C-alpha angles and dihedrals in degrees: 000000000000124000116315111225123209111206119248115269138168116231143155118276094255091049092051093050092047092051091052092046090050092049091052092049091045090054092049094046094049095037092233113198093196134069129254119215123194134179123198149158135217133242119206104024110266140197113218117200123209115255095261101021121135108241097197092107092068119104097212094191092055092046092049092048089052091051091239120151126218126216136165119234127222086226125077131239131078135309126294132193106224104206125117096012147096118240126202131197124195125192124186142144114267087237091060090072125070091231101018094144091060110078102211093039091053091051090052094046092053093042092052088077089056091048093050093048094048089055086067087061092051093253117129111204128192133189114263123245118240114252129190105283112244100211094204092074117095095173111091097213091063092059116079124208135166089257096062125101115229139185114216090339096311121112114248103159126034119193137191135183144205128188129212130175095336097319133106128217113193123187124197130188115207111197109222092170135335140206105230094191094051092047091052092050093049098044098030092223135099116269108213118211085207089066104044138031139183140216089253090057094046097046120348090193091070111092129204087248089058091054094046091049096049092047093047099044103078 
């Protein structure tokens, strides 16, 4: 069987994380030998914390006043604000990939699909280059790794993985647009426009619907 696609939907943060957890468990239980690919959005806005991330940086009063939810991901990495974006999740057995046992190679193998589909939108993506990790940053998009997808050196898509009983769950956050001021208030750190970019900055004529269609039409 080829890839199973789950139609795009908009859900709360807790619902999105539960759906992905259920898809991972379903794959393990049924010993699926094919991948599952899902696209989704978030309502209300939501901060997702990496599996083992310290949450002490969060000003819960500010977050509550902004009507922003908080959830914890199964996947690792640092926090993300899920606002004006499209998120993907990809579940597959480690054995489905050529180099599934190797972490960075598996990221790149999964992300190649994203790269190929974005070419149809006229957007050429490359893998990021690892930079010295500045531990003061809590916001995932400000940390660059070899598994990120970048446009002209700026991070557009951040991804994270978890592994369970021979299966991989990979999350990816595709920035459609972002609110620099809100991000800086949440994470209490400067957000450099030299480090990250968005679809709206690359080509404002591309809609979310365009992205969803090109990623779903394999």
